[in-house]
C-alpha positions as a Markdown table, in Angstrom:
| # | Residue | x | y | z |
|---|---|---|---|---|
| 1 | Met | -8.1 | 25.1 | 30.6 |
| 2 | Leu | -7.5 | 27.7 | 33.2 |
| 3 | Leu | -6.5 | 31.3 | 32.8 |
| 4 | Lys | -5.0 | 33.8 | 35.3 |
| 5 | Glu | -6.2 | 37.3 | 35.9 |
| 6 | Glu | -3.8 | 40.1 | 36.9 |
| 7 | Thr | -4.8 | 39.5 | 40.5 |
| 8 | Gly | -3.5 | 36.0 | 40.3 |
| 9 | Lys | -6.9 | 34.5 | 40.7 |
| 10 | Thr | -7.5 | 31.3 | 38.6 |
| 11 | Leu | -10.2 | 31.8 | 36.1 |
| 12 | Ser | -12.0 | 28.7 | 34.7 |
| 13 | Leu | -12.8 | 28.3 | 31.0 |
| 14 | Lys | -16.5 | 28.7 | 31.8 |
| 15 | Glu | -15.9 | 32.0 | 33.5 |
| 16 | Glu | -13.7 | 33.2 | 30.8 |
| 17 | Leu | -16.2 | 32.5 | 28.0 |
| 18 | Gly | -19.3 | 33.1 | 29.9 |
| 19 | Glu | -21.9 | 30.4 | 30.7 |
| 20 | Gln | -24.0 | 30.9 | 27.5 |
| 21 | Lys | -21.0 | 30.8 | 25.2 |
| 22 | Tyr | -19.5 | 27.9 | 27.1 |
| 23 | Tyr | -22.6 | 25.7 | 26.8 |
| 24 | Ser | -23.2 | 26.8 | 23.3 |
| 25 | Asn | -19.7 | 25.5 | 22.3 |
| 26 | Leu | -20.2 | 22.4 | 24.3 |
| 27 | Leu | -23.5 | 21.7 | 22.5 |
| 28 | Lys | -21.8 | 22.4 | 19.1 |
| 29 | Ser | -18.9 | 20.0 | 20.0 |
| 30 | Phe | -21.2 | 17.1 | 21.0 |
| 31 | Phe | -23.6 | 17.7 | 18.1 |
| 32 | Cys | -20.7 | 17.5 | 15.6 |
| 33 | Leu | -19.3 | 14.5 | 17.5 |
| 34 | Ile | -22.6 | 12.7 | 17.1 |
| 35 | Leu | -22.9 | 13.7 | 13.5 |
| 36 | Gly | -19.4 | 12.4 | 12.8 |
| 37 | Gly | -20.2 | 9.2 | 14.6 |
| 38 | Leu | -23.3 | 8.8 | 12.6 |
| 39 | Val | -21.4 | 9.2 | 9.3 |
| 40 | Phe | -18.4 | 6.9 | 10.1 |
| 41 | Phe | -19.3 | 4.5 | 12.9 |
| 42 | Val | -23.0 | 3.6 | 12.8 |
| 43 | Pro | -23.8 | 0.6 | 10.6 |
| 44 | Phe | -27.0 | 0.7 | 8.5 |
| 45 | Gln | -28.9 | -2.2 | 7.1 |
| 46 | Thr | -28.7 | -2.2 | 3.4 |
| 47 | Gly | -31.1 | -5.0 | 2.4 |
| 48 | Glu | -29.5 | -8.0 | 0.8 |
| 49 | Glu | -26.1 | -6.3 | 0.7 |
| 50 | Gly | -25.9 | -6.5 | 4.5 |
| 51 | Thr | -24.7 | -3.5 | 6.4 |
| 52 | Asn | -22.7 | -0.4 | 5.6 |
| 53 | Ile | -21.9 | 2.9 | 7.3 |
| 54 | Leu | -23.4 | 6.2 | 6.1 |
| 55 | Phe | -20.0 | 7.3 | 4.7 |
| 56 | Gly | -19.8 | 4.1 | 2.7 |
| 57 | Leu | -23.3 | 4.6 | 1.5 |
| 58 | Ile | -22.6 | 8.2 | 0.4 |
| 59 | Val | -19.5 | 7.1 | -1.5 |
| 60 | Asn | -21.3 | 4.3 | -3.1 |
| 61 | Phe | -24.2 | 6.6 | -4.0 |
| 62 | Phe | -21.9 | 8.9 | -5.9 |
| 63 | Val | -19.9 | 6.1 | -7.5 |
| 64 | Asp | -23.0 | 4.4 | -8.8 |
| 65 | Gly | -24.8 | 7.7 | -9.6 |
| 66 | Leu | -22.0 | 9.3 | -11.5 |
| 67 | Gly | -21.0 | 6.1 | -13.3 |
| 68 | Glu | -19.2 | 6.9 | -16.5 |
| 69 | Ile | -18.9 | 10.6 | -15.5 |
| 70 | Leu | -16.8 | 9.6 | -12.5 |
| 71 | Phe | -14.7 | 7.2 | -14.5 |
| 72 | Trp | -13.8 | 9.8 | -17.1 |
| 73 | Ser | -13.3 | 12.4 | -14.5 |
| 74 | Val | -10.8 | 10.2 | -12.7 |
| 75 | Thr | -9.0 | 9.4 | -15.9 |
| 76 | Gly | -8.9 | 13.2 | -16.7 |
| 77 | Ile | -7.6 | 14.0 | -13.2 |
| 78 | Ile | -4.8 | 11.5 | -13.5 |
| 79 | Val | -3.7 | 12.7 | -17.0 |
| 80 | Leu | -4.0 | 16.4 | -15.9 |
| 81 | Asn | -1.9 | 15.8 | -12.8 |
| 82 | Ala | 0.9 | 14.4 | -15.0 |
| 83 | Leu | 0.7 | 17.3 | -17.4 |
| 84 | Gly | 0.6 | 19.8 | -14.6 |
| 85 | Phe | 3.8 | 18.3 | -13.1 |
| 86 | Leu | 5.6 | 18.4 | -16.5 |
| 87 | Tyr | 4.4 | 21.9 | -17.2 |
| 88 | Ser | 5.4 | 23.3 | -13.8 |
| 89 | Lys | 8.8 | 21.7 | -13.9 |
| 90 | Tyr | 9.8 | 22.6 | -17.5 |
| 91 | Phe | 7.7 | 25.6 | -18.7 |
| 92 | Ile | 7.0 | 27.8 | -15.6 |
| 93 | Thr | 9.7 | 30.0 | -14.1 |
| 94 | Glu | 7.5 | 32.3 | -11.9 |
| 95 | Asp | 6.5 | 31.0 | -8.4 |
| 96 | Asn | 2.7 | 30.7 | -9.0 |
| 97 | Trp | 0.2 | 28.2 | -7.5 |
| 98 | Leu | 1.0 | 25.5 | -10.0 |
| 99 | Lys | 4.7 | 25.7 | -9.4 |
| 100 | Lys | 4.1 | 25.5 | -5.6 |
| 101 | Met | 1.8 | 22.5 | -6.0 |
| 102 | Tyr | 4.6 | 20.4 | -7.5 |
| 103 | Lys | 7.6 | 22.2 | -6.0 |
| 104 | Ser | 8.5 | 19.4 | -3.5 |
| 105 | Asp | 7.8 | 16.5 | -6.0 |
| 106 | Ser | 10.9 | 14.7 | -7.2 |
| 107 | Leu | 11.5 | 13.5 | -10.8 |
| 108 | Val | 10.9 | 10.0 | -9.6 |
| 109 | Leu | 7.5 | 11.0 | -8.3 |
| 110 | Gly | 6.8 | 12.8 | -11.6 |
| 111 | Ser | 7.7 | 9.7 | -13.5 |
| 112 | Ile | 5.1 | 7.8 | -11.5 |
| 113 | Tyr | 2.5 | 10.5 | -12.4 |
| 114 | Val | 3.4 | 10.0 | -16.1 |
| 115 | Leu | 3.2 | 6.2 | -15.9 |
| 116 | Ala | -0.2 | 6.5 | -14.2 |
| 117 | Ser | -1.5 | 8.7 | -17.0 |
| 118 | Val | -0.3 | 6.1 | -19.6 |
| 119 | Tyr | -2.0 | 3.3 | -17.7 |
| 120 | Ala | -5.2 | 5.3 | -17.3 |
| 121 | Ile | -5.4 | 6.1 | -21.0 |
| 122 | Met | -4.7 | 2.5 | -22.0 |
| 123 | Phe | -7.4 | 1.3 | -19.7 |
| 124 | Ala | -9.9 | 4.0 | -20.6 |
| 125 | Phe | -9.6 | 3.4 | -24.4 |
| 126 | Gln | -8.8 | -0.3 | -24.1 |
| 127 | Val | -5.6 | -0.1 | -26.1 |
| 128 | Gly | -2.2 | -1.6 | -25.4 |
| 129 | Pro | -1.3 | -4.9 | -23.7 |
| 130 | Glu | -3.9 | -7.0 | -21.9 |
| 131 | Met | -1.8 | -6.9 | -18.7 |
| 132 | Val | -2.7 | -3.2 | -18.3 |
| 133 | Arg | -6.3 | -3.1 | -19.5 |
| 134 | Gly | -7.4 | -6.6 | -18.1 |
| 135 | Asp | -10.1 | -7.0 | -15.5 |
| 136 | Asn | -7.7 | -8.5 | -13.0 |
| 137 | Thr | -5.2 | -5.6 | -13.3 |
| 138 | Gly | -6.5 | -2.3 | -14.6 |
| 139 | Gly | -10.1 | -3.3 | -13.8 |
| 140 | Val | -9.2 | -3.9 | -10.1 |
| 141 | Ile | -7.0 | -0.8 | -9.6 |
| 142 | Ile | -8.9 | 1.8 | -11.6 |
| 143 | Ser | -12.5 | 0.6 | -11.5 |
| 144 | Ser | -12.6 | -1.0 | -8.0 |
| 145 | Ile | -10.1 | 1.1 | -6.1 |
| 146 | Ala | -9.3 | 4.5 | -7.8 |
| 147 | Leu | -13.0 | 5.4 | -8.4 |
| 148 | Pro | -14.1 | 5.2 | -4.8 |
| 149 | Val | -10.8 | 6.6 | -3.5 |
| 150 | Ser | -11.3 | 9.7 | -5.6 |
| 151 | Leu | -14.4 | 10.5 | -3.5 |
| 152 | Ile | -13.1 | 9.0 | -0.2 |
| 153 | Val | -10.3 | 11.4 | 0.2 |
| 154 | Ala | -12.3 | 14.6 | -0.5 |
| 155 | Leu | -15.5 | 13.6 | 1.3 |
| 156 | Gly | -13.5 | 12.0 | 4.1 |
| 157 | Gly | -11.6 | 15.3 | 4.5 |
| 158 | Met | -15.0 | 17.1 | 4.8 |
| 159 | Phe | -16.7 | 14.7 | 7.3 |
| 160 | Val | -13.7 | 14.3 | 9.6 |
| 161 | Ala | -14.0 | 18.0 | 10.2 |
| 162 | Phe | -16.9 | 17.0 | 12.5 |
| 163 | Phe | -14.3 | 15.4 | 14.8 |
| 164 | Ile | -11.2 | 17.6 | 14.2 |
| 165 | Ala | -12.6 | 21.1 | 14.1 |
| 166 | Phe | -15.1 | 21.1 | 16.9 |
| 167 | Gly | -13.4 | 19.2 | 19.8 |
| 168 | Gly | -14.6 | 15.7 | 19.4 |
| 169 | Leu | -11.1 | 14.5 | 18.9 |
| 170 | Gln | -9.9 | 16.3 | 22.1 |
| 171 | Phe | -12.8 | 14.8 | 24.1 |
| 172 | Val | -12.3 | 11.2 | 23.0 |
| 173 | Gly | -8.5 | 11.5 | 23.0 |
| 174 | Thr | -8.4 | 12.8 | 26.6 |
| 175 | Leu | -10.6 | 9.9 | 27.8 |
| 176 | Leu | -8.5 | 7.3 | 26.1 |
| 177 | Glu | -5.1 | 8.7 | 27.0 |
| 178 | Pro | -4.7 | 6.5 | 30.1 |
| 179 | Val | -4.9 | 3.4 | 27.8 |
| 180 | Met | -3.2 | 4.4 | 24.6 |
| 181 | Arg | -0.2 | 6.2 | 25.9 |
| 182 | Pro | 1.3 | 3.5 | 28.3 |
| 183 | Ile | 0.4 | 0.5 | 26.1 |
| 184 | Phe | 1.0 | 1.8 | 22.6 |
| 185 | Lys | 3.1 | 5.0 | 23.3 |
| 186 | Ile | 0.6 | 7.2 | 21.3 |
| 187 | Pro | -2.0 | 9.8 | 22.3 |
| 188 | Gly | -5.6 | 8.8 | 23.0 |
| 189 | Phe | -6.5 | 10.8 | 19.9 |
| 190 | Ala | -5.2 | 7.8 | 17.8 |
| 191 | Ala | -8.3 | 5.8 | 18.8 |
| 192 | Leu | -10.4 | 8.0 | 16.4 |
| 193 | Asp | -8.0 | 7.2 | 13.5 |
| 194 | Thr | -8.4 | 3.5 | 14.2 |
| 195 | Val | -12.1 | 3.6 | 14.5 |
| 196 | Ala | -12.4 | 5.7 | 11.3 |
| 197 | Ser | -10.4 | 3.0 | 9.5 |
| 198 | Phe | -12.4 | 0.1 | 10.9 |
| 199 | Phe | -15.7 | 1.7 | 10.1 |
| 200 | Gly | -14.8 | 3.8 | 7.1 |
| 201 | Ala | -11.6 | 3.0 | 5.1 |
| 202 | Ser | -7.9 | 2.7 | 5.8 |
| 203 | Ser | -7.4 | 5.7 | 3.5 |
| 204 | Val | -9.5 | 7.8 | 5.8 |
| 205 | Gly | -7.5 | 6.7 | 8.8 |
| 206 | Ala | -4.2 | 7.5 | 7.0 |
| 207 | Tyr | -5.6 | 10.9 | 5.9 |
| 208 | Val | -6.7 | 11.8 | 9.4 |
| 209 | Thr | -3.3 | 10.8 | 10.8 |
| 210 | Ser | -1.4 | 13.0 | 8.3 |
| 211 | Lys | -3.7 | 15.9 | 9.0 |
| 212 | Leu | -3.2 | 15.7 | 12.7 |
| 213 | Tyr | 0.5 | 15.4 | 12.3 |
| 214 | Lys | 0.6 | 18.6 | 10.3 |
| 215 | Glu | -1.6 | 20.3 | 12.9 |
| 216 | Asn | 1.1 | 19.4 | 15.5 |
| 217 | Ile | -1.1 | 17.0 | 17.4 |
| 218 | Tyr | 1.1 | 13.9 | 16.6 |
| 219 | Thr | 4.9 | 13.8 | 16.6 |
| 220 | Lys | 6.8 | 12.1 | 13.7 |
| 221 | Arg | 7.1 | 8.8 | 15.7 |
| 222 | Glu | 3.4 | 8.9 | 16.7 |
| 223 | Ala | 2.2 | 9.6 | 13.2 |
| 224 | Ala | 4.3 | 6.9 | 11.7 |
| 225 | Thr | 3.2 | 4.4 | 14.3 |
| 226 | Ile | -0.5 | 5.2 | 13.9 |
| 227 | Ala | -0.4 | 5.1 | 10.1 |
| 228 | Thr | 1.4 | 1.7 | 10.0 |
| 229 | Cys | -0.2 | 0.0 | 13.0 |
| 230 | Phe | -3.7 | 1.3 | 13.4 |
| 231 | Cys | -5.0 | 2.4 | 9.9 |
| 232 | Val | -6.6 | -0.9 | 9.2 |
| 233 | Val | -9.0 | -1.9 | 6.5 |
| 234 | Ser | -12.7 | -1.3 | 6.9 |
| 235 | Ile | -15.2 | -3.8 | 8.4 |
| 236 | Gly | -16.9 | -4.0 | 5.0 |
| 237 | Phe | -13.7 | -4.9 | 3.3 |
| 238 | Ala | -12.9 | -7.4 | 6.0 |
| 239 | Ala | -16.2 | -9.1 | 5.3 |
| 240 | Leu | -15.3 | -9.3 | 1.6 |
| 241 | Val | -12.0 | -11.0 | 2.5 |
| 242 | Ala | -13.8 | -13.5 | 4.8 |
| 243 | Asn | -16.4 | -14.2 | 2.1 |
| 244 | Thr | -13.7 | -14.8 | -0.5 |
| 245 | Val | -12.3 | -17.8 | 1.4 |
| 246 | Gly | -15.8 | -19.0 | 2.5 |
| 247 | Leu | -15.6 | -17.8 | 6.1 |
| 248 | Leu | -18.4 | -15.2 | 6.0 |
| 249 | Pro | -20.6 | -17.3 | 8.4 |
| 250 | Met | -17.8 | -16.9 | 11.0 |
| 251 | Phe | -17.0 | -13.3 | 10.2 |
| 252 | Thr | -17.3 | -12.1 | 13.8 |
| 253 | Thr | -14.6 | -14.6 | 14.8 |
| 254 | Val | -12.3 | -13.6 | 11.9 |
| 255 | Phe | -12.7 | -9.9 | 12.6 |
| 256 | Phe | -12.3 | -10.2 | 16.4 |
| 257 | Val | -9.1 | -12.3 | 16.0 |
| 258 | Ala | -7.8 | -9.8 | 13.5 |
| 259 | Phe | -8.5 | -6.9 | 15.9 |
| 260 | Leu | -6.7 | -8.7 | 18.7 |
| 261 | Val | -3.7 | -9.5 | 16.5 |
| 262 | Val | -3.5 | -5.8 | 15.4 |
| 263 | Leu | -3.3 | -4.7 | 19.0 |
| 264 | Ile | -0.7 | -7.3 | 20.0 |
| 265 | Thr | 1.4 | -6.5 | 16.9 |
| 266 | Ala | 1.1 | -2.8 | 17.6 |
| 267 | Phe | 2.4 | -3.3 | 21.2 |
| 268 | Ile | 5.5 | -5.0 | 19.8 |
| 269 | Met | 6.0 | -2.7 | 16.7 |
| 270 | Val | 6.2 | 0.5 | 18.7 |
| 271 | Arg | 9.2 | -1.0 | 20.7 |
| 272 | Ile | 11.3 | -2.0 | 17.7 |
| 273 | Pro | 12.9 | -0.2 | 14.8 |
| 274 | Pro | 12.2 | 1.6 | 12.5 |
| 275 | Leu | 9.2 | 3.0 | 14.5 |
| 276 | Ser | 11.0 | 3.1 | 17.8 |
| 277 | Arg | 13.8 | 5.2 | 16.3 |
| 278 | Lys | 11.5 | 7.9 | 15.0 |
| 279 | Pro | 12.0 | 11.2 | 16.8 |
| 280 | Asp | 9.3 | 12.7 | 19.0 |
| 281 | Val | 9.3 | 16.0 | 17.1 |
| 282 | Tyr | 6.2 | 17.8 | 15.9 |
| 283 | Phe | 5.7 | 19.0 | 12.4 |
| 284 | Asn | 6.6 | 22.6 | 13.4 |
| 285 | Gly | 10.0 | 21.3 | 14.8 |
| 286 | Arg | 9.1 | 21.5 | 18.5 |
| 287 | Val | 10.4 | 18.6 | 20.5 |
| 288 | Gln | 7.8 | 16.7 | 22.6 |
| 289 | Thr | 8.3 | 17.2 | 26.3 |
| 290 | Asp | 7.5 | 15.0 | 29.4 |
| 291 | Glu | 4.6 | 17.4 | 30.0 |
| 292 | Asp | 3.1 | 16.6 | 26.6 |
| 293 | Arg | 3.3 | 12.9 | 27.4 |
| 294 | Lys | 1.8 | 13.3 | 30.9 |
| 295 | Val | -0.7 | 10.6 | 31.5 |
| 296 | Asn | -3.8 | 10.7 | 33.7 |
| 297 | Val | -3.5 | 7.2 | 35.2 |
| 298 | Lys | -6.9 | 7.1 | 36.7 |
| 299 | Tyr | -10.4 | 7.6 | 35.3 |
| 300 | Asn | -12.0 | 10.2 | 37.5 |
| 301 | Gly | -14.1 | 13.4 | 37.5 |
| 302 | Gln | -11.1 | 15.6 | 36.7 |
| 303 | Leu | -10.2 | 13.6 | 33.6 |
| 304 | Phe | -13.8 | 14.0 | 32.3 |
| 305 | Arg | -13.8 | 17.7 | 33.1 |
| 306 | Asn | -10.5 | 18.1 | 31.2 |
| 307 | Ala | -12.0 | 16.3 | 28.2 |
| 308 | Ile | -15.1 | 18.6 | 28.3 |
| 309 | Asn | -13.0 | 21.7 | 28.5 |
| 310 | Arg | -10.6 | 20.7 | 25.7 |
| 311 | Ala | -13.6 | 20.1 | 23.5 |
| 312 | Val | -15.2 | 23.4 | 24.3 |
| 313 | Ser | -12.0 | 25.3 | 23.8 |
| 314 | Lys | -11.5 | 23.7 | 20.3 |
| 315 | Ala | -15.1 | 24.4 | 19.3 |
| 316 | Asn | -14.8 | 28.0 | 20.4 |
| 317 | Asp | -11.8 | 28.5 | 18.1 |
| 318 | Ala | -13.5 | 26.9 | 15.1 |
| 319 | Glu | -15.3 | 28.7 | 12.3 |
| 320 | Ser | -18.9 | 27.9 | 11.3 |
| 321 | Ile | -19.8 | 24.3 | 10.6 |
| 322 | Met | -20.2 | 24.9 | 6.9 |
| 323 | Lys | -16.9 | 26.7 | 6.6 |
| 324 | Glu | -15.0 | 24.0 | 8.4 |
| 325 | Leu | -16.7 | 21.3 | 6.2 |
| 326 | Ala | -15.8 | 23.2 | 3.1 |
| 327 | Lys | -12.2 | 23.7 | 4.3 |
| 328 | Gly | -11.9 | 20.0 | 5.0 |
| 329 | Phe | -13.3 | 19.1 | 1.6 |
| 330 | Met | -10.9 | 21.4 | -0.2 |
| 331 | Glu | -7.9 | 20.0 | 1.7 |
| 332 | Gly | -8.9 | 16.5 | 0.7 |
| 333 | Ala | -9.6 | 17.5 | -2.9 |
| 334 | Arg | -6.1 | 19.0 | -3.2 |
| 335 | Leu | -4.5 | 15.7 | -2.3 |
| 336 | Thr | -6.7 | 13.6 | -4.6 |
| 337 | Pro | -4.9 | 13.9 | -8.0 |
| 338 | Lys | -1.5 | 12.8 | -6.6 |
| 339 | Ile | -3.1 | 10.0 | -4.6 |
| 340 | Leu | -4.9 | 8.7 | -7.7 |
| 341 | Cys | -1.7 | 8.7 | -9.7 |
| 342 | Leu | 0.2 | 6.8 | -7.1 |
| 343 | Ile | -2.5 | 4.2 | -6.6 |
| 344 | Thr | -2.8 | 3.7 | -10.4 |
| 345 | Ala | 0.9 | 3.5 | -11.2 |
| 346 | Val | 2.1 | 1.6 | -8.1 |
| 347 | Gly | -0.9 | -0.6 | -7.6 |
| 348 | Leu | -1.3 | -1.6 | -11.3 |
| 349 | Thr | 2.4 | -2.3 | -11.6 |
| 350 | Gly | 2.2 | -4.5 | -8.5 |
| 351 | Leu | -0.8 | -6.5 | -9.9 |
| 352 | Ile | 1.0 | -7.0 | -13.3 |
| 353 | Ile | 4.0 | -8.5 | -11.4 |
| 354 | Val | 1.7 | -10.8 | -9.5 |
| 355 | Glu | -0.4 | -11.9 | -12.5 |
| 356 | Tyr | 2.3 | -12.2 | -15.1 |
| 357 | Thr | 5.5 | -13.1 | -13.3 |
| 358 | Pro | 6.6 | -15.8 | -10.9 |
| 359 | Ile | 8.4 | -13.3 | -8.6 |
| 360 | Phe | 6.0 | -13.7 | -5.6 |
| 361 | Thr | 6.0 | -17.4 | -6.0 |
| 362 | Trp | 9.8 | -17.4 | -5.7 |
| 363 | Leu | 9.7 | -14.9 | -2.8 |
| 364 | Gly | 7.2 | -17.1 | -1.0 |
| 365 | Met | 9.4 | -20.3 | -1.1 |
| 366 | Pro | 11.4 | -19.3 | 2.0 |
| 367 | Met | 8.1 | -18.9 | 3.8 |
| 368 | Val | 7.2 | -22.6 | 3.4 |
| 369 | Pro | 9.4 | -24.0 | 6.3 |
| 370 | Phe | 8.4 | -21.0 | 8.5 |
| 371 | Leu | 4.7 | -21.7 | 8.0 |
| 372 | Ser | 5.3 | -25.4 | 8.5 |
| 373 | Leu | 7.1 | -24.7 | 11.8 |
| 374 | Phe | 3.9 | -23.4 | 13.3 |
| 375 | Gly | 1.8 | -26.2 | 11.9 |
| 376 | Ile | -0.1 | -24.2 | 9.3 |
| 377 | Pro | -1.6 | -26.5 | 6.7 |
| 378 | Asp | -1.2 | -26.2 | 2.9 |
| 379 | Ala | 2.0 | -24.2 | 3.5 |
| 380 | Gln | 3.2 | -24.8 | 0.0 |
| 381 | Val | 0.0 | -23.4 | -1.6 |
| 382 | Ile | -0.4 | -20.3 | 0.6 |
| 383 | Ala | 3.3 | -19.3 | 0.9 |
| 384 | Ala | 3.0 | -16.7 | -1.9 |
| 385 | Ser | -0.1 | -15.2 | -0.3 |
| 386 | Thr | 1.8 | -14.3 | 2.9 |
| 387 | Leu | 3.8 | -11.7 | 0.9 |
| 388 | Val | 1.7 | -10.7 | -2.0 |
| 389 | Gly | -0.4 | -8.5 | 0.2 |
| 390 | Ile | 2.3 | -5.8 | 0.0 |
| 391 | Thr | 0.9 | -4.9 | -3.4 |
| 392 | Glu | -2.9 | -5.1 | -2.7 |
| 393 | Met | -4.5 | -6.5 | 0.4 |
| 394 | Tyr | -7.2 | -8.4 | -1.4 |
| 395 | Leu | -4.7 | -10.5 | -3.4 |
| 396 | Pro | -3.7 | -13.0 | -0.7 |
| 397 | Val | -7.2 | -14.4 | -0.4 |
| 398 | Leu | -7.8 | -14.0 | -4.1 |
| 399 | Leu | -4.8 | -16.3 | -4.9 |
| 400 | Ile | -6.1 | -19.1 | -2.7 |
| 401 | Ala | -9.9 | -18.7 | -3.3 |
| 402 | Glu | -10.0 | -21.5 | -5.9 |
| 403 | Ala | -7.0 | -23.5 | -4.6 |
| 404 | Gly | -9.0 | -25.8 | -2.4 |
| 405 | Val | -7.1 | -25.1 | 0.8 |
| 406 | Ser | -8.3 | -26.2 | 4.2 |
| 407 | Ile | -10.5 | -23.9 | 6.3 |
| 408 | Gln | -7.6 | -23.5 | 8.7 |
| 409 | Ala | -5.4 | -22.2 | 5.9 |
| 410 | Gly | -8.1 | -19.9 | 4.6 |
| 411 | Phe | -8.7 | -18.5 | 8.1 |
| 412 | Phe | -4.9 | -17.9 | 8.5 |
| 413 | Ile | -4.5 | -16.0 | 5.2 |
| 414 | Ala | -7.7 | -14.0 | 5.7 |
| 415 | Val | -6.6 | -12.8 | 9.2 |
| 416 | Leu | -3.0 | -12.2 | 8.0 |
| 417 | Ser | -4.1 | -10.1 | 5.1 |
| 418 | Leu | -6.2 | -7.9 | 7.5 |
| 419 | Val | -3.3 | -7.3 | 9.9 |
| 420 | Gln | -0.5 | -6.6 | 7.5 |
| 421 | Ile | -2.0 | -3.1 | 6.8 |
| 422 | Ile | 0.8 | -1.9 | 4.4 |
| 423 | Phe | -0.2 | -2.4 | 0.8 |
| 424 | Phe | 1.1 | -0.2 | -2.0 |
| 425 | Ala | -2.2 | -0.2 | -4.0 |
| 426 | Glu | -3.7 | 2.2 | -1.4 |
| 427 | Thr | -2.6 | 2.7 | 2.2 |
| 428 | Ala | 1.2 | 2.9 | 1.5 |
| 429 | Val | 0.9 | 5.4 | -1.3 |
| 430 | Ile | -1.6 | 7.5 | 0.7 |
| 431 | Ile | 0.8 | 7.5 | 3.7 |
| 432 | Leu | 3.6 | 8.7 | 1.4 |
| 433 | Ala | 1.5 | 11.2 | -0.6 |
| 434 | Thr | -0.1 | 12.9 | 2.5 |
| 435 | Gly | 3.3 | 13.4 | 4.2 |
| 436 | Val | 3.3 | 11.0 | 7.1 |
| 437 | Pro | 6.9 | 10.9 | 8.1 |
| 438 | Ile | 8.0 | 7.5 | 7.0 |
| 439 | Ser | 9.8 | 6.4 | 3.8 |
| 440 | Ala | 8.9 | 3.7 | 1.3 |
| 441 | Lys | 11.9 | 1.6 | 2.4 |
| 442 | Glu | 10.7 | 1.8 | 6.0 |
| 443 | Leu | 7.1 | 0.9 | 5.0 |
| 444 | Ile | 8.5 | -2.3 | 3.3 |
| 445 | Ile | 10.4 | -3.1 | 6.5 |
| 446 | Val | 7.3 | -2.6 | 8.6 |
| 447 | Phe | 5.3 | -4.8 | 6.3 |
| 448 | Phe | 7.7 | -7.7 | 6.7 |
| 449 | Glu | 7.9 | -7.1 | 10.5 |
| 450 | Arg | 4.2 | -7.2 | 10.8 |
| 451 | Thr | 4.1 | -10.4 | 8.7 |
| 452 | Ile | 6.8 | -12.2 | 10.7 |
| 453 | Ile | 5.2 | -11.1 | 14.1 |
| 454 | Gly | 1.7 | -11.9 | 13.0 |
| 455 | Ile | 2.3 | -15.4 | 11.7 |
| 456 | Pro | 2.9 | -17.2 | 15.0 |
| 457 | Ile | 0.2 | -15.2 | 16.8 |
| 458 | Ile | -2.4 | -16.0 | 14.1 |
| 459 | Ala | -1.2 | -19.6 | 14.2 |
| 460 | Val | -2.0 | -19.9 | 17.9 |
| 461 | Phe | -5.6 | -18.6 | 17.3 |
| 462 | Met | -6.0 | -20.9 | 14.4 |
| 463 | His | -5.0 | -24.0 | 16.5 |
| 464 | Leu | -7.3 | -22.9 | 19.3 |
| 465 | Leu | -10.3 | -22.4 | 17.1 |
| 466 | Phe | -10.0 | -25.4 | 14.7 |
């Protein structure tokens, strides 16, 4: 960052701020970057449970510690969100905070809130049909997903402030710009979203993406691309997937192959509709210019200095660490009720369809010849698993866990479920709820594109490894 004095002399950022303030902000920026890295990216040994990141340990600590309190709190939040929507739409005329909260929500979205509250009450009090309150439906969505997500969004909003508010994002993004922009047509900042997903949770990555879009860092096309191509499931969940099909001993291979397939798929996805047709327009309506997309094609001292200066400038504009953390927490907390309702209604309905109807079995039938074309074994058995991931990403491996399929088929489905990314029990609804500029219809199209593109690529790795 350079400024000009009235004389025309170029003034550096260090001269403008003064050495003491410059280095103070630099120290604050890197201190917060390290703290953020410690929270999201550094795995800790957790005894017999293996490894987990600090953020995961914090979430688990509160989930386990709060127990029934958290369960009833989540149930209450879901019900109150539905009541709040109905009250704001039909009983409030003045433009107060509650009216503003639901002003942009359609009646369809409100119906989803109401359905979620009905599901939550049925599961909480164990009344109504088994298909809602069963362990494989309500138990999965509410107990296993909704409870941790209720904390992930708010706590994630707080801890990502370490990166966003104090310049860490600008520093890392500037250094990665020469790689991310030409290959994936997105800013270097997107690397943080991806890493936050891999080491934290896909919901964290989606939340970070929406936040950066609304802060005019990403355009509509970039935000939609990052949310659908790089907000992958966490390493911990990937390990659970591998373990379910008996591949935990070769987890490193499963994860590495999934990572490569994600990158290859992203390279293709950004160049085809619907992502390629998204406009390069920022949240505030400004059209992205060639200057905005300017790429430093070489790693050199100037690139590093630019990264440092951008970090310092952002840190200088930030409030105190505690204020920024509190602001991030409140922003995440405001999104939590709607996200919980969407996860409960959409996710639980999807699981009911999977468990109690043959719809996905029928949908999977056309996939059998496609899988056989690439020499994938047990095609008839695993066909439904190639599509069922659109409801919940754990379902594909769950469906074949006891089916006695070959190790090749288990490997194929495990990797495919990790690279499909779009599933309506969590990531898809969070993308929609947080305002990432992509519609539900487009998310479904992206899911099928990722599946069709991913199948032959994964098949190649499968044949090379086994």
